[in-house]
C-alpha positions in Angstrom: 16.3 -12.4 27.1 14.7 -12.6 30.5 11.3 -11.1 31.4 12.6 -7.9 32.9 14.6 -7.1 29.8 11.6 -7.8 27.6 9.5 -5.4 29.6 12.1 -2.7 29.5 12.3 -2.8 25.7 8.6 -2.6 25.0 7.5 0.3 22.8 5.4 3.2 24.0 2.6 2.4 21.4 -0.9 0.9 21.5 -1.0 -2.9 21.2 -2.0 -6.2 22.7 0.1 -8.3 25.2 0.0 -12.0 26.0 1.3 -13.3 29.3 2.6 -16.9 29.1 3.6 -19.5 31.6 6.8 -21.6 31.7 5.3 -24.0 29.2 4.4 -21.3 26.7 0.7 -21.5 27.3 -1.2 -18.1 27.2 -2.4 -17.1 30.7 -3.8 -13.7 29.9 -4.4 -11.4 26.9 -4.8 -7.6 27.4 -4.7 -4.4 25.4 -3.0 -1.1 26.2 -2.8 2.4 24.9 0.9 2.2 25.8 2.4 -1.3 25.9 5.5 0.0 27.8 3.5 1.6 30.6 0.7 -1.0 31.0 2.9 -4.1 31.0 5.4 -2.6 33.3 2.7 -1.7 35.8 2.2 -5.4 36.6 5.7 -5.9 37.8 6.5 -2.6 39.6 4.2 -3.3 42.6 1.6 -5.9 43.5 -0.3 -3.5 45.8 -3.9 -3.2 44.8 -4.0 -6.4 42.9 -6.7 -8.9 43.5 -5.5 -12.4 44.7 -6.4 -13.7 41.2 -4.3 -11.1 39.5 -1.4 -11.5 41.9 -1.4 -15.2 41.3 -1.3 -14.5 37.5 1.8 -12.3 37.8 3.6 -15.0 39.8 3.2 -17.4 36.9 4.3 -15.2 34.1 7.6 -16.3 32.5 7.4 -14.7 29.1 5.3 -12.3 27.1 4.4 -11.6 23.5 3.2 -8.2 22.1 1.6 -7.0 18.9 1.8 -3.3 18.1 -1.4 -1.7 16.8 -2.3 1.6 15.1 -4.7 2.6 18.0 -6.2 1.4 21.2 -9.4 0.8 19.4 -7.7 -1.6 17.0 -6.0 -3.3 19.9 -9.5 -3.9 21.4 -10.6 -5.8 18.3 -7.3 -7.8 18.2 -7.5 -8.6 21.9 -11.0 -10.0 21.4 -9.9 -12.3 18.6 -6.9 -13.6 20.6 -9.0 -14.3 23.7 -11.4 -16.2 21.5 -8.4 -18.2 20.0 -6.5 -19.0 23.2 -9.3 -18.8 25.9 -6.8 -17.9 28.7 -8.0 -18.9 32.1 -7.2 -15.5 33.7 -9.3 -13.4 31.3 -12.6 -12.4 32.9 -15.7 -14.0 31.3 -19.0 -12.3 31.0 -20.8 -13.7 34.0 -23.0 -10.7 35.1 -26.4 -9.8 33.8 -25.3 -6.9 31.7 -25.8 -7.0 28.0 -22.6 -6.0 26.3 -22.4 -4.7 22.7 -21.3 -7.0 19.9 -20.3 -6.4 16.3 -22.4 -8.1 13.6 -21.8 -8.8 9.9 -25.2 -9.3 8.5 -26.3 -12.3 6.4 -27.8 -10.5 3.3 -26.8 -9.4 -0.2 -24.1 -6.7 0.3 -23.7 -7.3 4.0 -23.4 -4.5 6.6 -21.2 -4.1 9.7 -23.4 -3.1 12.7 -23.5 -2.9 16.5 -26.0 -5.1 18.3 -26.7 -6.2 21.9 -28.6 -9.4 20.9 -27.2 -12.5 19.2 -29.7 -14.3 17.0 -29.8 -17.4 14.9 -29.9 -15.5 11.7 -26.7 -16.7 9.8 -24.9 -13.5 10.6 -21.3 -13.3 12.0 -21.0 -12.1 15.6 -17.9 -10.7 17.3 -17.5 -9.8 20.9 -19.0 -9.0 23.3 -17.0 -5.9 24.2 -16.9 -4.4 27.7 -15.6 -1.0 26.6 -18.4 0.3 24.4 -16.7 3.6 23.7 -13.6 2.0 22.4 -15.7 -0.4 20.3 -17.4 2.5 18.6 -14.1 4.1 17.9 -13.0 0.8 16.3 -16.1 0.8 14.2 -15.4 4.3 13.0 -11.8 3.3 12.1 -13.0 0.1 10.3 -15.5 2.0 8.2 -12.7 4.0 6.8 -10.6 0.9 6.0 -13.5 -1.4 5.0 -16.2 0.9 3.5 -19.2 -1.4 3.8 -22.6 0.1 3.3 -24.6 1.3 6.4 -28.0 1.8 4.9 -30.8 -0.6 5.8 -32.3 -0.3 2.3 -30.6 0.8 -0.8 -31.2 4.5 -1.6 -31.9 5.7 -5.2 -28.5 7.5 -5.4 -25.2 7.5 -3.5 -25.5 9.1 -0.1 -23.0 11.2 1.9 -21.1 8.1 3.1 -20.0 7.5 -0.5 -18.7 11.1 -0.9 -16.7 11.0 2.4 -15.1 7.7 1.3 -16.9 5.4 3.7 -19.0 3.5 1.2 -18.4 2.2 -2.3 -22.0 2.8 -3.4 -23.3 -0.6 -4.4 -26.7 1.1 -4.6 -25.5 2.9 -7.8 -23.6 -0.1 -9.2 -20.2 1.5 -8.5 -19.0 -1.9 -7.1 -20.2 -5.3 -8.2 -21.3 -8.0 -5.7 -18.2 -10.1 -6.2 -15.8 -7.3 -5.4 -18.0 -6.1 -2.5 -17.8 -9.7 -1.0 -14.0 -9.5 -1.2 -14.3 -6.4 1.0 -16.6 -8.3 3.4 -14.1 -11.2 3.5 -11.3 -8.7 4.4 -13.4 -7.3 7.2 -14.0 -10.8 8.6 -10.3 -11.6 8.5 -9.6 -8.4 10.4 -12.2 -9.2 13.1 -10.9 -12.7 13.3 -7.3 -11.4 13.9 -6.0 -13.1 10.8 -3.6 -10.3 10.0 -1.0 -12.2 8.0 -3.6 -13.7 5.8 -5.3 -10.3 5.3 -2.1 -8.5 4.5 -1.1 -11.2 2.0 -4.5 -10.9 0.3 -4.3 -7.1 0.2 -0.8 -7.2 -1.2 -1.9 -9.4 -4.1 -4.9 -7.2 -4.7 -2.8 -4.1 -4.8 -0.4 -5.6 -7.3 -3.2 -6.8 -9.5 -4.8 -3.4 -9.5 -1.5 -1.7 -10.4 -0.9 -4.2 -13.3 -4.4 -3.4 -14.7 -3.5 0.3 -14.4 -6.4 0.8 -11.8 -4.2 3.2 -9.9 -7.0 4.7 -7.7 -7.9 1.2 -6.5 -4.2 0.3 -6.0 -3.8 3.4 -3.9 -6.9 2.6 -1.8 -5.6 -0.9 -1.1 -2.1 0.5 -0.3 -3.7 2.8 2.3 -5.5 -0.2 3.8 -2.2 -2.0 4.1 -0.6 0.9 5.8 -3.5 1.2 8.3 -3.6 -2.5 9.1 0.0 -3.6 9.3 0.8 -4.3 12.9 4.5 -3.5 12.5 3.6 0.1 11.5 3.3 2.9 14.0 0.4 5.4 13.9 2.2 8.3 12.2 3.1 8.0 8.5 6.3 10.0 9.3 7.5 7.2 11.6 6.4 4.5 9.2 8.5 6.0 6.4 11.5 6.7 8.7 11.5 3.0 9.7 11.3 1.9 6.1 14.1 4.1 5.0 16.3 3.0 7.9 15.5 -0.7 7.1 16.3 0.0 3.4 19.7 1.4 4.4 20.5 -1.8 6.3 19.1 -4.1 3.6 21.3 -2.5 0.9 24.2 -1.7 3.2 24.1 1.9 2.1 26.5 4.5 3.8 23.5 6.8 4.6 19.7 6.7 4.8 18.4 7.0 1.2 16.4 10.1 1.8 16.4 11.0 -1.9 15.2 8.2 -4.2 14.7 8.5 -8.0 12.5 6.0 -9.8 12.4 5.3 -13.5 9.8 3.7 -15.8 9.4 3.3 -19.6 6.0 3.4 -21.4 5.3 2.5 -25.0 2.7 0.7 -27.1 4.3 -1.2 -30.0 7.2 1.2 -29.8 5.0 4.3 -30.7 5.2 7.5 -28.7 7.7 5.8 -26.3 8.4 7.8 -23.2 10.3 7.6 -19.9 9.5 9.0 -16.6 11.5 9.9 -13.4 9.8 10.6 -10.1 11.6 11.8 -7.0 10.8 11.0 -3.4 12.4 12.9 -0.6 12.1 11.5 2.9 9.5 9.0 1.6 7.3 11.7 0.1 6.8 12.7 -3.6 8.8 15.8 -4.5 7.0 16.8 -7.8 9.3 19.8 -8.5 11.9 17.2 -9.4 9.7 14.9 -11.5 11.0 14.7 -15.1 9.6 13.2 -18.3 11.5 12.1 -21.4 10.2 11.5 -25.0 12.4 8.7 -26.4 14.6 10.1 -29.2 17.3 7.5 -30.1 15.4 4.2 -30.1 13.2 3.0 -33.0 10.8 0.1 -32.4 10.4 -1.9 -29.2 13.5 -2.1 -27.1 12.8 -1.2 -23.4 16.4 -1.9 -22.4 17.9 0.7 -24.8 15.1 3.1 -23.9 16.1 2.8 -20.2 19.7 3.4 -21.1 18.7 6.6 -23.0 16.7 7.9 -20.1 19.4 7.2 -17.5 21.9 8.9 -19.8 19.8 12.0 -20.2 19.2 12.2 -16.5 22.8 11.8 -15.3 24.8 13.2 -18.3 22.8 16.1 -19.7 21.8 19.4 -18.2 19.8 17.6 -15.5 23.2 16.3 -14.1 23.9 19.8 -12.9 20.4 20.9 -12.3 19.4 18.2 -9.9 21.4 16.6 -7.0 22.4 13.0 -7.2 20.1 10.5 -5.5 21.0 8.1 -2.7 19.2 5.3 -4.5 17.9 4.7 -8.0 14.9 2.4 -8.5 14.2 0.8 -11.9 10.7 -0.4 -12.8 11.6 -3.8 -14.2 13.6 -7.0 -13.6 17.1 -8.2 -14.2 17.3 -6.9 -17.8 16.1 -3.4 -17.1 18.4 -3.2 -14.1 21.4 -4.4 -16.1 20.8 -1.8 -18.8 20.7 1.0 -16.1 23.9 -0.4 -14.4 25.8 -0.5 -17.8 24.9 3.1 -18.5 25.9 4.3 -15.1 29.2 2.5 -15.4 29.9 4.3 -18.7 29.1 7.6 -17.0 31.5 6.7 -14.1 28.6 6.7 -11.7 28.6 3.1 -10.8 29.0 4.1 -7.1 25.4 5.1 -7.1 23.1 2.5 -5.4 20.6 1.0 -7.9 17.9 -1.7 -7.7 15.0 -3.0 -9.7 11.4 -4.1 -8.8 9.6 -6.5 -11.1 5.8 -6.1 -11.4 4.9 -9.8 -11.8 6.0 -11.1 -8.4 7.2 -7.9 -6.7 10.7 -9.4 -6.6 13.6 -7.1 -5.9 16.8 -7.2 -8.1 20.1 -6.0 -6.7 23.3 -5.3 -8.6 25.7 -8.2 -8.3 23.1 -10.6 -6.8 22.1 -13.4 -9.2 18.8 -14.3 -7.5 15.9 -11.9 -6.6 15.2 -10.7 -3.1 11.7 -11.6 -1.9 10.2 -9.5 0.9 6.9 -10.4 2.7 3.8 -8.5 1.5 3.6 -6.7 4.9 7.2 -5.3 4.6 7.3 -1.5 5.0 10.3 -1.5 2.6 8.3 -3.2 -0.1 5.4 -0.8 0.5 7.7 2.2 0.0 9.3 0.8 -3.2 5.9 -0.1 -4.6 4.7 3.5 -4.0 7.7 4.8 -5.9 7.3 2.2 -8.7 3.5 2.9 -9.1 4.1 6.7 -9.1 6.7 6.4 -11.8 4.4 4.2 -13.8 1.5 6.5 -13.4 3.6 9.5 -14.4 4.9 7.7 -17.5 1.4 6.5 -18.6 -0.1 10.0 -18.2 2.6 11.5 -20.4 2.3 8.7 -23.0 -1.5 9.3 -23.2 -1.0 13.0 -23.6 1.4 12.5 -26.5 -0.9 9.9 -28.1 -3.9 12.2 -27.9 -1.9 15.1 -29.3 -0.6 12.9 -32.2 -4.1 11.5 -32.9 -5.6 15.0 -32.9 -3.0 16.4 -35.2 -3.0 13.5 -37.6 -6.8 13.2 -37.9 -7.6 16.9 -38.2 -4.6 17.6 -40.4 -6.0 15.2 -43.0 -9.1 17.2 -43.5 -8.7 19.7 -46.4 -9.5 23.3 -45.7 -9.0 23.2 -42.0 -6.4 25.7 -40.9 -5.0 26.2 -37.4 -7.7 28.7 -36.5 -10.6 26.4 -37.5 -9.1 23.4 -35.8 -8.6 25.4 -32.6 -12.2 26.6 -32.7 -13.5 23.1 -33.2 -11.5 21.8 -30.3 -12.7 24.7 -28.1 -16.3 24.0 -29.1 -16.3 20.2 -28.7 -13.4 19.6 -26.2 -12.1 16.5 -27.9 -11.4 15.0 -31.3 -13.7 12.1 -30.4 -16.6 14.5 -29.9 -15.9 16.2 -33.2 -16.0 12.8 -35.0 -19.4 12.1 -33.5 -20.9 15.5 -34.1 -23.8 16.0 -36.5 -23.2 18.2 -39.6 -25.6 20.9 -38.2 -23.7 21.0 -34.9 -20.4 21.5 -36.7 -21.8 24.4 -38.7 -22.5 26.3 -35.5 -18.7 26.7 -35.1 -17.2 29.9 -36.4 -15.7 29.4 -39.9 -17.2 26.0 -40.5 -19.5 26.1 -43.5 -21.5 23.3 -45.1 -18.5 22.1 -47.2 -16.2 21.8 -44.2 -18.9 20.2 -42.0 -19.5 17.6 -44.7 -15.8 16.8 -45.0 -15.5 16.4 -41.2 -18.6 14.1 -40.8 -17.5 12.0 -43.7 -14.0 11.6 -42.1 -15.7 10.9 -38.8 -17.6 8.0 -40.3 -14.4 6.5 -41.8 -14.7 8.0 -45.2 -12.0 9.9 -47.1 -11.5 13.4 -45.7 
């Protein structure tokens, strides 16, 4: 592709561009609010160019671009690329002006701050930046993505920054120093322009959080990835559209999979086993079509048979007529879980439906009829979308499983106490909110509840301490 064709196909999005000579060396690095308009302006007319810039354009033989979320992000990335390549046509800071820089302090729980003076203090400095306004926009953006503290000294309690999501409150011990330093490392990688390394680290961090059922942390890291990935456009709608289109091509589907249903199984030692189904339409959760299933036909631990039961009940029972068929079915699990779902769909004469699995351990994708897993890079929008579906199905299943477990525990423990009818149990739960609180309550506290006399209170406290109710 010649240079003219490259320029004509540039996107109308923020980003960074690199002009290269015939040997591939970088001549100039620039940033733009619109790559398409800015780069094209160099080649439409040379009028108004300085002799230096006109000479530059004559030497350009190829170009490279990196799309960014905003012009402010492009400013940061431009700075890191200039530092890396040191192109001869980029203007150096030869005047007497003092330009602002970014600084990551050298102290426990480091801060990101703006300074105009570089010192020998062990801190990390980035810049300087000619466009101070854009730099401040970048700082504002980064504080949402990397919520480092801004306070010079620790306050006694979390401040407003914590409540608006721009600090993780190390002052209150809400994040330990090791995890905070991970965040600082991520901030440094971003300022250094190490996007691939940063996205890989965040992908691993998100998967680890999801496996540990730390879903809020996983969601926060997922949002970091969306905000940072250079192949994503500013609007989530465009991101999702691109991912769905790419998924269509990857799976060779006849149409864009605008409706996707994801399934998960949750059980602890086979007890209170449940299944969940979540539905995404156009890449967004459609909670009206979420469904949960209490496993009825499987005794003991057998996730594969449980998956078959859930698939059967979704596509053969009343739900088969109540809900439309999906364009794609996603199974939380590897080859075994996928095979179970495929076998059930074949028996239901629905083997024309597209189905795939996503395994938690390595985030491998399993496709019907393909012996080896498909491995996508951590920055892949397709992988991000499938992870969101998988994590939501898992969250929904875990929530339902815990509800059933609490209900069973409440029923079994309170039902064993002689003399407690439905009315008294309801009054106890209304007064103490949970079975755990009832177990820990003192005899005198229990006797304050309507209908609970000294005898009932004694039985409850004895049972709460492990005695015979």
